[in-house]
LUMPANU-728811 format. One record per residue (C-alpha): residue in three letters; x, y, z. Coordinates in nm, 3 decimals. Each point is the difference from the previous one (the first is absolute). Layout:
REM residues N
<kemar r="ala" u="X" v="Y" w="Z"/>
...
This chain:
REM residues 316
<kemar r="met" u="-6.475" v="-15.673" w="-3.823"/>
<kemar r="leu" u="-0.163" v="-0.154" w="0.284"/>
<kemar r="pro" u="-0.365" v="-0.129" w="-0.072"/>
<kemar r="val" u="-0.182" v="0.240" w="0.229"/>
<kemar r="glu" u="0.148" v="0.298" w="-0.184"/>
<kemar r="asn" u="-0.330" v="0.185" w="-0.048"/>
<kemar r="glu" u="-0.070" v="-0.022" w="0.348"/>
<kemar r="arg" u="0.336" v="0.102" w="0.120"/>
<kemar r="val" u="-0.035" v="0.310" w="-0.199"/>
<kemar r="glu" u="-0.328" v="0.102" w="0.142"/>
<kemar r="tyr" u="0.134" v="-0.121" w="0.370"/>
<kemar r="lys" u="0.292" v="0.240" w="-0.036"/>
<kemar r="arg" u="-0.231" v="0.280" w="-0.110"/>
<kemar r="glu" u="-0.240" v="-0.038" w="0.294"/>
<kemar r="leu" u="0.268" v="-0.072" w="0.280"/>
<kemar r="thr" u="0.344" v="0.165" w="-0.103"/>
<kemar r="asn" u="0.132" v="0.329" w="-0.040"/>
<kemar r="glu" u="0.332" v="0.136" w="-0.076"/>
<kemar r="asp" u="0.111" v="0.012" w="0.386"/>
<kemar r="asp" u="-0.086" v="-0.338" w="0.112"/>
<kemar r="phe" u="0.013" v="-0.243" w="-0.317"/>
<kemar r="glu" u="0.319" v="-0.148" w="0.111"/>
<kemar r="gln" u="-0.145" v="-0.112" w="0.339"/>
<kemar r="gln" u="-0.333" v="-0.138" w="-0.123"/>
<kemar r="val" u="-0.048" v="-0.385" w="0.011"/>
<kemar r="ser" u="0.102" v="-0.159" w="-0.333"/>
<kemar r="leu" u="-0.263" v="-0.190" w="-0.202"/>
<kemar r="glu" u="0.272" v="-0.251" w="-0.077"/>
<kemar r="gln" u="0.139" v="-0.192" w="0.328"/>
<kemar r="ala" u="0.190" v="-0.263" w="-0.173"/>
<kemar r="leu" u="0.318" v="0.199" w="-0.052"/>
<kemar r="ser" u="0.388" v="-0.094" w="-0.050"/>
<kemar r="phe" u="0.269" v="0.238" w="0.048"/>
<kemar r="asp" u="0.304" v="-0.192" w="-0.166"/>
<kemar r="lys" u="0.132" v="0.311" w="-0.225"/>
<kemar r="thr" u="-0.028" v="0.233" w="0.310"/>
<kemar r="arg" u="0.156" v="-0.226" w="0.257"/>
<kemar r="ala" u="0.291" v="-0.044" w="-0.256"/>
<kemar r="val" u="0.025" v="0.406" w="-0.033"/>
<kemar r="phe" u="-0.003" v="0.039" w="0.381"/>
<kemar r="ala" u="0.269" v="-0.304" w="0.018"/>
<kemar r="ala" u="0.215" v="0.166" w="-0.261"/>
<kemar r="his" u="0.022" v="0.317" w="0.244"/>
<kemar r="gly" u="0.052" v="-0.203" w="0.323"/>
<kemar r="leu" u="-0.383" v="0.029" w="0.115"/>
<kemar r="ala" u="-0.220" v="-0.258" w="0.113"/>
<kemar r="leu" u="-0.351" v="-0.013" w="-0.073"/>
<kemar r="gly" u="-0.165" v="-0.259" w="0.234"/>
<kemar r="glu" u="-0.339" v="0.045" w="0.172"/>
<kemar r="gln" u="0.096" v="0.268" w="0.237"/>
<kemar r="gln" u="0.151" v="0.207" w="-0.299"/>
<kemar r="leu" u="-0.342" v="-0.066" w="-0.223"/>
<kemar r="gln" u="-0.209" v="0.176" w="0.292"/>
<kemar r="thr" u="0.269" v="0.243" w="0.093"/>
<kemar r="leu" u="-0.002" v="0.129" w="-0.359"/>
<kemar r="gly" u="-0.360" v="-0.028" w="-0.067"/>
<kemar r="leu" u="-0.032" v="-0.291" w="-0.215"/>
<kemar r="arg" u="-0.187" v="-0.199" w="0.234"/>
<kemar r="arg" u="-0.248" v="0.119" w="0.294"/>
<kemar r="arg" u="0.011" v="-0.139" w="0.353"/>
<kemar r="asp" u="-0.293" v="-0.214" w="-0.069"/>
<kemar r="gly" u="0.192" v="-0.202" w="-0.279"/>
<kemar r="leu" u="-0.170" v="0.155" w="-0.315"/>
<kemar r="tyr" u="0.223" v="0.164" w="-0.255"/>
<kemar r="thr" u="-0.063" v="0.351" w="-0.090"/>
<kemar r="asn" u="-0.001" v="0.158" w="-0.347"/>
<kemar r="leu" u="0.385" v="0.081" w="0.044"/>
<kemar r="gly" u="0.044" v="-0.349" w="0.061"/>
<kemar r="leu" u="-0.160" v="-0.066" w="-0.347"/>
<kemar r="leu" u="0.209" v="0.256" w="-0.174"/>
<kemar r="leu" u="0.309" v="-0.169" w="0.105"/>
<kemar r="ala" u="-0.094" v="-0.358" w="-0.070"/>
<kemar r="glu" u="0.006" v="-0.224" w="-0.298"/>
<kemar r="gln" u="-0.374" v="0.028" w="-0.032"/>
<kemar r="cys" u="0.009" v="0.410" w="-0.046"/>
<kemar r="pro" u="-0.278" v="0.059" w="-0.251"/>
<kemar r="phe" u="0.142" v="0.343" w="-0.126"/>
<kemar r="thr" u="0.224" v="-0.024" w="-0.287"/>
<kemar r="ile" u="0.241" v="0.246" w="-0.225"/>
<kemar r="lys" u="-0.072" v="-0.011" w="-0.370"/>
<kemar r="ala" u="0.276" v="0.101" w="-0.203"/>
<kemar r="ala" u="0.002" v="0.062" w="-0.380"/>
<kemar r="val" u="0.256" v="0.108" w="-0.274"/>
<kemar r="phe" u="-0.131" v="0.187" w="-0.316"/>
<kemar r="arg" u="0.189" v="0.082" w="-0.304"/>
<kemar r="gly" u="-0.002" v="0.355" w="-0.065"/>
<kemar r="thr" u="-0.150" v="0.270" w="0.218"/>
<kemar r="glu" u="-0.374" v="-0.104" w="0.009"/>
<kemar r="gln" u="-0.191" v="-0.308" w="0.126"/>
<kemar r="asn" u="-0.038" v="-0.128" w="-0.372"/>
<kemar r="glu" u="0.241" v="-0.286" w="-0.010"/>
<kemar r="phe" u="0.064" v="-0.251" w="0.270"/>
<kemar r="gln" u="0.368" v="-0.146" w="0.009"/>
<kemar r="asp" u="-0.030" v="-0.180" w="0.325"/>
<kemar r="arg" u="-0.204" v="-0.021" w="0.340"/>
<kemar r="lys" u="0.034" v="-0.149" w="0.320"/>
<kemar r="glu" u="-0.231" v="-0.022" w="0.313"/>
<kemar r="phe" u="0.175" v="-0.037" w="0.336"/>
<kemar r="gly" u="-0.155" v="-0.159" w="0.309"/>
<kemar r="gly" u="0.067" v="-0.152" w="0.316"/>
<kemar r="ser" u="0.126" v="0.157" w="0.294"/>
<kemar r="leu" u="0.081" v="0.387" w="-0.046"/>
<kemar r="phe" u="0.378" v="-0.075" w="0.055"/>
<kemar r="ala" u="-0.030" v="-0.273" w="-0.279"/>
<kemar r="gln" u="-0.174" v="0.274" w="-0.211"/>
<kemar r="leu" u="0.263" v="0.250" w="0.097"/>
<kemar r="glu" u="0.303" v="-0.217" w="-0.101"/>
<kemar r="asp" u="-0.141" v="-0.160" w="-0.318"/>
<kemar r="cys" u="-0.176" v="0.332" w="-0.151"/>
<kemar r="tyr" u="0.357" v="0.185" w="0.073"/>
<kemar r="ser" u="0.175" v="-0.269" w="-0.185"/>
<kemar r="tyr" u="-0.238" v="0.004" w="-0.296"/>
<kemar r="leu" u="0.042" v="0.399" w="-0.040"/>
<kemar r="gln" u="0.365" v="-0.051" w="0.013"/>
<kemar r="leu" u="-0.030" v="-0.216" w="-0.312"/>
<kemar r="asn" u="-0.156" v="0.281" w="-0.165"/>
<kemar r="asn" u="0.252" v="0.270" w="0.141"/>
<kemar r="pro" u="0.290" v="-0.049" w="-0.269"/>
<kemar r="leu" u="0.336" v="0.107" w="0.091"/>
<kemar r="gly" u="0.179" v="0.246" w="-0.248"/>
<kemar r="ala" u="0.339" v="0.139" w="-0.004"/>
<kemar r="ser" u="0.208" v="0.315" w="-0.085"/>
<kemar r="phe" u="0.343" v="0.099" w="0.059"/>
<kemar r="gln" u="0.159" v="0.275" w="0.190"/>
<kemar r="gly" u="0.368" v="0.023" w="-0.116"/>
<kemar r="leu" u="0.124" v="-0.337" w="0.011"/>
<kemar r="tyr" u="-0.248" v="-0.140" w="0.243"/>
<kemar r="arg" u="-0.317" v="-0.172" w="-0.093"/>
<kemar r="gln" u="-0.303" v="0.150" w="0.184"/>
<kemar r="asp" u="-0.311" v="-0.268" w="0.065"/>
<kemar r="gln" u="-0.330" v="0.158" w="0.046"/>
<kemar r="arg" u="-0.351" v="-0.181" w="-0.012"/>
<kemar r="ala" u="-0.308" v="0.158" w="-0.173"/>
<kemar r="tyr" u="-0.171" v="0.045" w="0.354"/>
<kemar r="pro" u="0.180" v="0.053" w="0.325"/>
<kemar r="asp" u="0.000" v="-0.307" w="0.229"/>
<kemar r="val" u="-0.091" v="0.197" w="0.286"/>
<kemar r="ala" u="-0.290" v="0.159" w="-0.167"/>
<kemar r="ile" u="-0.148" v="-0.328" w="-0.117"/>
<kemar r="arg" u="0.037" v="-0.141" w="0.359"/>
<kemar r="glu" u="-0.162" v="0.277" w="0.166"/>
<kemar r="ala" u="-0.286" v="0.028" w="-0.241"/>
<kemar r="leu" u="-0.058" v="-0.373" w="0.028"/>
<kemar r="leu" u="0.030" v="0.039" w="0.390"/>
<kemar r="asn" u="-0.259" v="0.281" w="-0.013"/>
<kemar r="cys" u="-0.255" v="-0.218" w="-0.173"/>
<kemar r="ile" u="0.028" v="-0.271" w="0.235"/>
<kemar r="val" u="0.029" v="0.184" w="0.343"/>
<kemar r="his" u="-0.244" v="0.273" w="-0.064"/>
<kemar r="arg" u="-0.269" v="-0.129" w="-0.223"/>
<kemar r="asp" u="-0.346" v="-0.042" w="0.131"/>
<kemar r="tyr" u="-0.070" v="-0.358" w="0.043"/>
<kemar r="gly" u="-0.363" v="0.045" w="0.090"/>
<kemar r="ile" u="-0.036" v="0.022" w="-0.425"/>
<kemar r="ser" u="0.052" v="-0.344" w="-0.130"/>
<kemar r="ala" u="0.136" v="0.088" w="-0.351"/>
<kemar r="ser" u="0.363" v="-0.047" w="-0.105"/>
<kemar r="thr" u="0.275" v="0.248" w="0.033"/>
<kemar r="leu" u="0.096" v="0.075" w="-0.372"/>
<kemar r="ile" u="0.335" v="0.093" w="-0.134"/>
<kemar r="ser" u="0.059" v="0.068" w="-0.357"/>
<kemar r="val" u="0.330" v="0.022" w="-0.201"/>
<kemar r="tyr" u="0.022" v="0.194" w="-0.334"/>
<kemar r="asp" u="0.293" v="0.094" w="-0.205"/>
<kemar r="asp" u="0.019" v="0.350" w="0.179"/>
<kemar r="arg" u="-0.124" v="-0.055" w="0.356"/>
<kemar r="met" u="-0.111" v="-0.237" w="0.283"/>
<kemar r="glu" u="-0.339" v="0.062" w="0.173"/>
<kemar r="phe" u="-0.088" v="-0.121" w="0.337"/>
<kemar r="thr" u="-0.375" v="0.027" w="0.092"/>
<kemar r="ser" u="-0.090" v="-0.076" w="0.358"/>
<kemar r="leu" u="-0.361" v="-0.032" w="0.134"/>
<kemar r="gly" u="-0.088" v="0.261" w="0.262"/>
<kemar r="gly" u="0.027" v="0.370" w="-0.015"/>
<kemar r="leu" u="0.179" v="0.235" w="0.252"/>
<kemar r="met" u="-0.117" v="-0.030" w="0.356"/>
<kemar r="pro" u="-0.246" v="0.256" w="0.124"/>
<kemar r="gly" u="0.145" v="0.353" w="0.056"/>
<kemar r="ile" u="0.328" v="-0.084" w="-0.193"/>
<kemar r="gln" u="0.053" v="0.181" w="-0.337"/>
<kemar r="lys" u="0.267" v="-0.069" w="-0.285"/>
<kemar r="glu" u="0.200" v="0.297" w="0.106"/>
<kemar r="asp" u="0.028" v="-0.147" w="0.360"/>
<kemar r="ile" u="0.121" v="-0.333" w="-0.118"/>
<kemar r="leu" u="0.269" v="0.161" w="-0.200"/>
<kemar r="leu" u="0.108" v="0.171" w="0.290"/>
<kemar r="gly" u="0.048" v="-0.335" w="0.183"/>
<kemar r="val" u="-0.307" v="-0.005" w="0.193"/>
<kemar r="ser" u="-0.135" v="-0.359" w="0.036"/>
<kemar r="val" u="-0.327" v="-0.131" w="0.153"/>
<kemar r="cys" u="0.043" v="-0.383" w="-0.015"/>
<kemar r="arg" u="-0.326" v="-0.217" w="-0.111"/>
<kemar r="asn" u="0.154" v="-0.314" w="0.112"/>
<kemar r="lys" u="0.177" v="0.088" w="0.301"/>
<kemar r="cys" u="0.067" v="-0.383" w="0.124"/>
<kemar r="leu" u="0.126" v="-0.086" w="-0.351"/>
<kemar r="ala" u="0.209" v="0.320" w="-0.014"/>
<kemar r="glu" u="0.153" v="-0.094" w="0.350"/>
<kemar r="ile" u="0.100" v="-0.362" w="-0.126"/>
<kemar r="phe" u="0.152" v="0.123" w="-0.322"/>
<kemar r="tyr" u="0.209" v="0.250" w="0.219"/>
<kemar r="arg" u="0.114" v="-0.279" w="0.235"/>
<kemar r="leu" u="0.123" v="-0.169" w="-0.323"/>
<kemar r="glu" u="0.181" v="0.294" w="-0.119"/>
<kemar r="leu" u="-0.199" v="-0.003" w="-0.291"/>
<kemar r="ile" u="-0.118" v="0.381" w="0.058"/>
<kemar r="glu" u="0.158" v="0.257" w="0.201"/>
<kemar r="ala" u="-0.197" v="0.276" w="0.176"/>
<kemar r="tyr" u="-0.338" v="0.103" w="-0.137"/>
<kemar r="gly" u="0.003" v="0.225" w="-0.301"/>
<kemar r="thr" u="0.343" v="-0.055" w="-0.126"/>
<kemar r="gly" u="-0.074" v="-0.204" w="-0.304"/>
<kemar r="leu" u="-0.130" v="0.263" w="-0.240"/>
<kemar r="lys" u="0.289" v="0.229" w="0.101"/>
<kemar r="lys" u="0.232" v="-0.301" w="-0.108"/>
<kemar r="ile" u="-0.182" v="-0.025" w="-0.335"/>
<kemar r="tyr" u="0.037" v="0.376" w="-0.079"/>
<kemar r="his" u="0.367" v="0.005" w="0.119"/>
<kemar r="ala" u="0.054" v="-0.279" w="-0.253"/>
<kemar r="tyr" u="-0.092" v="0.223" w="-0.263"/>
<kemar r="arg" u="0.161" v="0.310" w="0.118"/>
<kemar r="gly" u="0.147" v="0.199" w="-0.307"/>
<kemar r="tyr" u="-0.211" v="-0.173" w="-0.258"/>
<kemar r="ala" u="-0.230" v="0.190" w="-0.215"/>
<kemar r="gln" u="-0.302" v="-0.232" w="0.042"/>
<kemar r="gln" u="-0.103" v="-0.062" w="0.359"/>
<kemar r="pro" u="-0.212" v="-0.258" w="0.151"/>
<kemar r="glu" u="-0.378" v="0.086" w="0.032"/>
<kemar r="leu" u="-0.266" v="-0.051" w="0.267"/>
<kemar r="leu" u="-0.364" v="-0.061" w="-0.131"/>
<kemar r="leu" u="-0.273" v="-0.017" w="0.243"/>
<kemar r="ser" u="-0.345" v="-0.082" w="0.022"/>
<kemar r="pro" u="-0.269" v="-0.047" w="0.283"/>
<kemar r="his" u="0.077" v="-0.382" w="0.011"/>
<kemar r="ala" u="0.346" v="-0.025" w="-0.184"/>
<kemar r="phe" u="0.345" v="0.095" w="0.006"/>
<kemar r="lys" u="0.240" v="-0.007" w="-0.317"/>
<kemar r="ile" u="0.375" v="0.049" w="0.006"/>
<kemar r="val" u="0.154" v="0.043" w="-0.361"/>
<kemar r="leu" u="0.375" v="-0.067" w="-0.047"/>
<kemar r="pro" u="0.130" v="0.129" w="-0.349"/>
<kemar r="arg" u="0.268" v="-0.191" w="-0.153"/>
<kemar r="met" u="0.344" v="0.156" w="0.065"/>
<kemar r="thr" u="0.202" v="-0.136" w="-0.292"/>
<kemar r="asn" u="0.065" v="0.264" w="-0.241"/>
<kemar r="gln" u="-0.167" v="0.265" w="0.205"/>
<kemar r="thr" u="0.137" v="0.349" w="-0.017"/>
<kemar r="val" u="0.195" v="0.128" w="0.302"/>
<kemar r="val" u="-0.103" v="0.341" w="0.131"/>
<kemar r="lys" u="0.298" v="0.232" w="-0.072"/>
<kemar r="gly" u="0.225" v="0.054" w="0.308"/>
<kemar r="lys" u="-0.154" v="-0.278" w="0.193"/>
<kemar r="lys" u="0.167" v="-0.333" w="0.069"/>
<kemar r="pro" u="-0.237" v="-0.309" w="0.006"/>
<kemar r="ala" u="-0.036" v="-0.157" w="0.334"/>
<kemar r="tyr" u="-0.040" v="-0.339" w="-0.164"/>
<kemar r="ala" u="0.277" v="-0.258" w="-0.013"/>
<kemar r="ala" u="0.012" v="-0.360" w="-0.059"/>
<kemar r="pro" u="0.031" v="-0.222" w="0.319"/>
<kemar r="glu" u="0.353" v="-0.099" w="-0.101"/>
<kemar r="thr" u="0.085" v="0.379" w="-0.030"/>
<kemar r="ile" u="-0.119" v="0.041" w="0.366"/>
<kemar r="val" u="0.186" v="-0.267" w="0.159"/>
<kemar r="leu" u="0.324" v="0.096" w="-0.146"/>
<kemar r="asp" u="-0.042" v="0.364" w="0.102"/>
<kemar r="tyr" u="-0.103" v="-0.143" w="0.354"/>
<kemar r="leu" u="0.344" v="-0.185" w="0.011"/>
<kemar r="gln" u="0.206" v="0.299" w="-0.088"/>
<kemar r="thr" u="-0.066" v="0.143" w="0.327"/>
<kemar r="his" u="-0.049" v="-0.340" w="0.194"/>
<kemar r="ala" u="0.209" v="-0.285" w="0.059"/>
<kemar r="ala" u="-0.245" v="-0.276" w="-0.072"/>
<kemar r="ile" u="-0.374" v="-0.035" w="-0.072"/>
<kemar r="thr" u="-0.260" v="-0.235" w="0.127"/>
<kemar r="arg" u="-0.315" v="-0.148" w="-0.156"/>
<kemar r="lys" u="-0.196" v="0.209" w="0.256"/>
<kemar r="asp" u="0.171" v="0.305" w="-0.117"/>
<kemar r="val" u="-0.081" v="-0.063" w="-0.372"/>
<kemar r="glu" u="-0.347" v="-0.043" w="0.108"/>
<kemar r="arg" u="0.001" v="0.344" w="0.180"/>
<kemar r="ile" u="0.203" v="0.238" w="-0.253"/>
<kemar r="thr" u="-0.180" v="-0.173" w="-0.335"/>
<kemar r="ser" u="-0.363" v="-0.065" w="0.162"/>
<kemar r="val" u="0.008" v="-0.345" w="-0.155"/>
<kemar r="ser" u="-0.113" v="-0.329" w="0.157"/>
<kemar r="met" u="0.196" v="-0.256" w="0.167"/>
<kemar r="ala" u="-0.008" v="-0.241" w="-0.260"/>
<kemar r="thr" u="0.108" v="0.281" w="-0.277"/>
<kemar r="ala" u="0.261" v="0.099" w="0.234"/>
<kemar r="ile" u="0.151" v="-0.334" w="-0.002"/>
<kemar r="arg" u="-0.015" v="-0.049" w="-0.376"/>
<kemar r="leu" u="0.167" v="0.338" w="-0.047"/>
<kemar r="leu" u="0.299" v="-0.055" w="0.237"/>
<kemar r="lys" u="0.052" v="-0.350" w="-0.157"/>
<kemar r="ser" u="-0.024" v="0.147" w="-0.353"/>
<kemar r="met" u="0.251" v="0.254" w="0.101"/>
<kemar r="thr" u="0.216" v="-0.248" w="0.156"/>
<kemar r="glu" u="-0.003" v="-0.220" w="-0.305"/>
<kemar r="gln" u="0.096" v="0.302" w="-0.222"/>
<kemar r="gly" u="0.295" v="0.050" w="0.200"/>
<kemar r="leu" u="-0.112" v="0.345" w="0.159"/>
<kemar r="leu" u="-0.036" v="-0.135" w="0.343"/>
<kemar r="leu" u="0.186" v="-0.241" w="0.254"/>
<kemar r="arg" u="-0.187" v="-0.189" w="0.243"/>
<kemar r="gln" u="0.112" v="-0.033" w="0.356"/>
<kemar r="gly" u="-0.109" v="-0.207" w="0.270"/>
<kemar r="arg" u="-0.320" v="-0.255" w="0.045"/>
<kemar r="gly" u="-0.347" v="-0.009" w="0.112"/>
<kemar r="lys" u="-0.109" v="0.326" w="0.194"/>
<kemar r="asn" u="0.351" v="0.128" w="-0.008"/>
<kemar r="thr" u="0.026" v="0.023" w="-0.377"/>
<kemar r="glu" u="0.105" v="0.317" w="-0.173"/>
<kemar r="tyr" u="0.125" v="0.134" w="-0.322"/>
<kemar r="gly" u="0.301" v="0.215" w="-0.058"/>
<kemar r="leu" u="0.135" v="0.156" w="-0.333"/>
<kemar r="ala" u="0.186" v="-0.262" w="-0.222"/>
């Protein structure tokens, strides 16, 4: 936290609202963007002085905005994650706090949650079917929702809790004025942090507004227990039930499949698959797609062809 944290909170209360927080002048001006520049570079994008202004991280007078603060190493907002034994908050097993640029928080927190997303297996005839306790896409979209849509005018941390039977993602900031729970379930989206969402969209981390919750519910299609949305005036909670050992509704086929299965199914109707294809059809990050393709190649499931940007994979 910065030494002027109390002054920061009062300043934000007086001068900021949900519509213009991103473009208010940051109280911290000694900012660095190493992580953000690395993420942009990985997508073939520059982040020089011109881009800082165009994207809204820096004003024409040279002062950094709150949007710049969010994407800098000095970002004061954090995500706190805790793992509990059982189904109540009685006994901690582990806890972590993730800080730095929002991109660093996204990657580090996602990796941590995957460590608490065990892989189980069942058999369909002769073939093994792997399945994680929670769908990768549901974790990813819930985490992105916490980062992109939270109210950064409130200084408390985003909270993620992992229990034996569920994951809970609690984001600060209720629904935008005029929007009801039924609206967002229909795909209606009014973005609180428009500039931040635009940057995440350019980097292909999110798609069109309002699709994240649809992906979460689609991942649980066919299962008896469904995700929950809990709302209050100043908070938004997404609850993901654990899928392992869940009852499948009779007559319905579960929508969720392991990423390996999705890739192999894709190759039944396509000659080859690229890393970007994997990101798109499995809704995983670039780093996760790279690890997945490497693992499947080492297992003898895929055959790598080409080099660099021309790399693609076919069935072995």
